[in-house]
C-alpha positions as CSV (number, residue, x, y, z in Angstrom):
1,X,19.5,49.4,24.8
2,X,20.9,49.0,21.5
3,X,20.2,51.2,18.9
4,X,20.0,51.4,14.9
5,X,18.9,54.1,12.4
6,X,15.1,53.6,12.3
7,X,15.4,55.1,9.1
8,X,17.9,52.6,7.6
9,X,17.5,50.9,4.0
10,X,16.4,47.1,3.9
11,X,19.9,46.6,2.7
12,X,21.6,48.0,5.9
13,X,24.4,45.2,6.4
14,X,23.7,45.4,10.3
15,X,20.3,44.7,9.9
16,X,20.2,40.5,10.7
17,X,17.7,38.5,9.0
18,X,15.1,36.9,11.2
19,X,16.8,33.5,11.0
20,X,20.2,35.2,12.2
21,X,18.1,36.8,15.2
22,X,16.6,33.4,15.9
23,X,20.0,31.7,16.0
24,X,21.1,33.8,18.5
25,X,18.1,33.3,20.6
26,X,18.4,29.7,20.5
27,X,22.3,30.0,21.3
28,X,21.5,32.0,24.3
29,X,18.4,29.6,25.4
30,X,18.9,26.3,23.3
31,X,15.4,25.0,22.7
32,X,17.1,21.5,24.2
33,X,16.7,22.5,27.3
34,X,13.1,23.5,27.3
35,X,10.9,21.1,29.1
36,X,9.4,18.5,27.3
37,X,5.4,19.6,27.5
38,X,6.6,23.3,26.5
39,X,6.5,25.1,23.2
40,X,9.1,27.3,22.2
41,X,10.9,28.8,19.1
42,X,9.6,30.7,16.1
43,X,5.8,30.7,16.0
44,X,5.1,33.2,12.7
45,X,7.5,34.8,10.2
46,X,9.8,34.5,7.6
47,X,13.4,33.6,8.5
48,X,14.5,35.5,5.5
49,X,13.0,38.9,6.4
50,X,14.8,41.5,7.7
51,X,14.7,42.6,11.5
52,X,15.4,46.0,12.7
53,X,13.3,46.6,16.1
54,X,12.8,43.9,18.6
55,X,10.5,44.1,21.4
56,X,10.5,42.1,24.2
57,X,7.1,40.9,27.0
58,X,5.7,38.2,29.0
59,X,2.8,37.7,27.4
60,X,1.7,37.6,23.4
61,X,-1.4,39.4,24.2
62,X,-3.9,41.8,22.3
63,X,-2.2,45.2,24.2
64,X,1.6,43.8,23.6
65,X,0.5,43.2,19.5
66,X,-0.7,47.1,19.6
67,X,2.4,48.2,21.3
68,X,4.8,46.1,18.6
69,X,2.8,47.1,15.6
70,X,2.8,50.7,16.7
71,X,6.4,50.8,17.3
72,X,7.1,49.1,14.0
73,X,8.6,46.0,15.5
74,X,9.9,43.4,13.2
75,X,10.0,40.7,16.0
76,X,7.8,40.1,19.0
77,X,9.9,37.9,21.5
78,X,7.6,36.7,24.6
79,X,8.2,34.6,27.6
80,X,4.7,32.6,27.5
81,X,3.8,30.9,24.4
82,X,0.9,31.8,22.2
83,X,0.0,28.0,21.6
84,X,1.1,26.0,24.6
85,X,-1.4,23.6,24.1
86,X,-0.9,23.2,20.4
87,X,-3.5,24.1,17.5
88,X,-5.1,22.9,14.5
89,X,-6.0,26.3,13.0
90,X,-4.6,30.1,13.2
91,X,-7.8,31.4,11.5
92,X,-8.5,34.8,12.8
93,X,-11.6,33.4,13.8
94,X,-10.0,32.9,17.4
95,X,-8.3,35.6,19.3
96,X,-5.1,33.7,19.1
97,X,-5.6,33.1,15.5
98,X,-6.3,36.8,15.4
99,X,-2.9,37.5,17.1
100,X,-0.9,35.6,14.4
101,X,-2.6,37.6,11.5
102,X,-2.5,40.7,13.2
103,X,1.4,40.3,13.7
104,X,2.2,38.8,9.8
105,X,-0.2,41.9,8.2
106,X,1.9,44.3,10.3
107,X,5.1,42.6,9.0
108,X,6.1,41.2,12.9
109,X,7.4,37.7,13.7
110,X,6.7,36.1,16.8
111,X,9.3,33.9,19.1
112,X,8.9,32.4,22.3
113,X,11.6,31.7,24.9
114,X,10.1,29.9,27.8
115,X,11.4,27.2,30.1
116,X,14.7,27.1,28.2
117,X,14.8,30.8,29.2
118,X,14.0,30.0,32.8
119,X,16.5,27.6,33.0
120,X,19.8,29.6,31.1
121,X,22.4,31.7,32.8
122,X,21.0,35.4,32.6
123,X,17.6,33.6,32.2
124,X,14.5,34.4,34.3
125,X,16.1,32.6,37.5
126,X,19.1,34.5,37.5
127,X,17.3,38.0,36.8
128,X,15.4,37.1,39.9
129,X,18.0,36.0,41.9
130,X,19.8,39.2,41.0
131,X,16.9,41.3,42.0
132,X,16.7,40.3,45.5
133,X,20.3,39.7,46.3
134,X,20.9,35.9,46.2
135,X,25.2,35.3,45.8
136,X,26.5,32.2,45.7
137,X,23.9,30.6,43.8
138,X,23.2,27.7,42.0
139,X,20.4,26.1,40.1
140,X,17.3,24.8,42.0
141,X,17.1,21.4,39.7
142,X,19.9,21.3,37.3
143,X,19.0,20.4,33.8
144,X,19.6,17.3,32.3
145,X,20.3,18.3,28.9
146,X,22.1,21.1,27.0
147,X,25.5,22.4,27.6
148,X,26.8,24.3,31.0
149,X,24.5,22.2,33.2
150,X,26.9,23.6,36.2
151,X,25.1,27.3,35.4
152,X,21.7,25.8,33.7
153,X,18.8,24.8,35.2
154,X,15.1,25.5,36.9
155,X,15.1,28.3,39.8
156,X,18.2,29.1,42.0
157,X,19.5,28.5,45.5
158,X,21.7,30.6,47.3
159,X,23.1,32.8,50.3
160,X,21.6,36.5,50.9
161,X,24.0,39.2,50.5
162,X,22.6,40.5,54.1
163,X,20.6,38.5,56.6
164,X,17.5,40.1,57.5
165,X,13.7,39.2,58.4
166,X,11.1,37.7,56.6
167,X,9.2,41.2,56.6
168,X,11.8,43.1,55.7
169,X,13.1,40.6,53.0
170,X,9.3,40.3,51.4
171,X,9.5,44.1,51.2
172,X,12.8,43.9,49.1
173,X,11.3,41.6,47.1
174,X,8.2,44.1,46.3
175,X,10.3,47.0,46.0
176,X,12.0,45.2,43.7
177,X,9.2,43.8,40.9
178,X,6.9,45.6,39.2
179,X,3.8,46.5,40.9
180,X,0.8,44.5,40.9
181,X,-2.8,44.4,42.1
182,X,-1.6,40.9,44.2
183,X,1.4,42.6,45.8
184,X,3.7,40.1,47.8
185,X,2.3,37.6,50.3
186,X,4.4,35.9,52.6
187,X,3.8,32.7,55.1
188,X,5.9,32.5,58.1
189,X,6.7,34.4,61.1
190,X,7.7,37.9,59.9
191,X,10.6,38.6,62.5
192,X,12.5,35.3,61.6
193,X,15.9,35.7,60.2
194,X,16.6,34.3,57.0
195,X,20.1,34.0,55.3
196,X,19.6,31.7,52.4
197,X,16.4,31.6,49.6
198,X,15.6,29.8,46.9
199,X,13.6,31.7,43.8
200,X,11.7,30.6,40.9
201,X,10.1,32.5,38.5
202,X,6.3,31.7,37.7
203,X,4.6,29.0,38.9
204,X,6.7,27.0,41.6
205,X,4.9,24.9,43.7
206,X,5.8,21.9,42.2
207,X,9.3,22.4,43.5
208,X,8.8,22.2,47.3
209,X,10.6,19.2,47.9
210,X,13.9,20.7,46.1
211,X,13.2,23.7,48.2
212,X,13.4,21.6,51.1
213,X,16.2,19.9,50.0
214,X,18.4,22.7,49.3
215,X,17.8,24.1,52.9
216,X,16.6,27.4,51.7
217,X,15.4,30.0,54.8
218,X,12.7,31.4,52.2
219,X,11.2,30.5,48.6
220,X,10.1,33.1,46.1
221,X,8.1,32.0,43.6
222,X,4.4,32.7,42.3
223,X,0.8,31.7,42.2
224,X,0.9,29.7,45.2
225,X,-2.1,27.6,46.2
226,X,-3.8,27.1,49.7
227,X,-3.4,23.3,49.8
228,X,0.1,22.8,48.3
229,X,1.4,26.0,50.7
230,X,-0.3,24.5,53.7
231,X,0.7,21.2,53.3
232,X,4.3,22.2,52.7
233,X,4.6,24.0,55.7
234,X,2.4,21.2,57.8
235,X,4.6,18.7,56.7
236,X,7.9,20.2,57.2
237,X,7.0,21.1,60.6
238,X,6.0,17.5,61.2
239,X,8.9,15.9,59.9
240,X,11.3,18.3,61.7
241,X,9.9,17.6,65.0
242,X,9.6,13.8,64.2
243,X,13.9,14.2,63.5
244,X,14.4,15.8,66.5
245,X,14.9,19.4,65.5
246,X,13.1,22.2,63.8
247,X,14.0,25.5,62.5
248,X,13.6,27.8,59.1
249,X,15.9,25.2,57.2
250,X,13.4,22.2,57.5
251,X,10.2,24.6,57.2
252,X,11.1,26.9,54.6
253,X,9.0,30.4,54.6
254,X,7.1,31.3,51.4
255,X,7.0,34.7,49.3
256,X,4.3,34.7,46.6
257,X,4.2,37.1,44.0
258,X,2.2,37.4,40.7
259,X,3.4,35.4,37.9
260,X,3.9,38.2,35.7
261,X,5.9,40.3,38.2
262,X,8.3,37.3,38.9
263,X,9.3,37.0,35.0
264,X,9.2,40.2,33.7
265,X,12.8,41.3,35.2
266,X,14.6,38.9,32.5
267,X,13.3,41.0,29.7
268,X,16.3,43.5,30.4
269,X,18.8,40.7,30.3
270,X,17.3,38.9,27.1
271,X,17.4,42.7,25.2
272,X,20.6,42.9,26.1
273,X,22.2,39.7,25.6
274,X,20.6,39.5,22.1
275,X,22.0,42.8,21.7
276,X,25.8,41.7,22.4
277,X,25.4,38.2,20.7
278,X,24.4,40.0,17.4
279,X,27.2,42.5,18.0
280,X,29.5,39.8,17.9
281,X,29.0,38.8,14.4
282,X,28.9,42.7,13.3
283,X,24.9,42.8,13.2
284,X,22.3,45.4,15.2
285,X,19.1,45.9,16.3
286,X,17.3,48.3,18.3
287,X,15.6,46.7,21.0
288,X,12.9,47.6,23.6
289,X,11.4,45.7,26.6
290,X,7.4,46.2,27.1
291,X,6.2,47.9,30.4
292,X,2.9,47.0,29.8
293,X,1.5,45.4,32.8
294,X,-0.1,42.0,31.5
295,X,-1.0,40.7,34.9
296,X,-4.9,39.8,34.5
297,X,-5.9,40.7,38.1
298,X,-6.7,44.6,37.9
299,X,-7.4,45.3,41.2
300,X,-7.5,44.3,44.9
301,X,-9.7,45.1,48.0
302,X,-7.9,44.6,51.1
303,X,-10.0,42.4,53.8
304,X,-10.9,44.4,57.3
């Protein structure tokens, strides 16, 4: 965490403007690399305002707003957009409009880095890959736009630092990620050996074909649904038999995490990298990573 004197005057030359902070964030996570359906960038705030404190969180929900305002944050950076589907009003007659009003009334801006942060070097995918021990990695699907396309793209795939069993790998994932009510689910023989892995923070069942093409033994992602997961493994096993072979490279094992948990590790990278980017220009902010668990599920009853 970087620190500045919380009592520093507004004229402190180290304190950047919101516009300068947004410029640094856009340098780390170029908006042009976001998916076409996404909504990223500055949501609310005056680019001329001074920023001393920046809070990073996964979700722009009411509890996070409470935390940002209680800490005296000048900027809240979230991974998930507040208005992904667009809106025609930010009146405080809706819960999302209230978020905007509370933040602005409290002097706190809101910025979103979503799929552009997924794809970036040291973004969501790299943070997750680091935690589960993937080396010699590359993007699961390379971005077509933006700089550094050799290292910028959705997901990551590579070799595990040490081969292990599927069950032990799932336990490694569980130990590395924030605890949630869901925990970790996996599909496949618990004693099967895995040497390569693919990861994708957030909802990843749309990338099964890319995982198979990469020949990953196991795929870590979130929000896996019954039919896509079942059909992936059934189809992979069928096609492997038809081709005269079988094995984990043809039938990837699955490790399913809570959506929030798979994306939270990136927040520390974002805070550190923003600090470094601003520091290169002689600027400084204090950063904090929210540890509020914003996963919507609050409990689980084990089946017998």
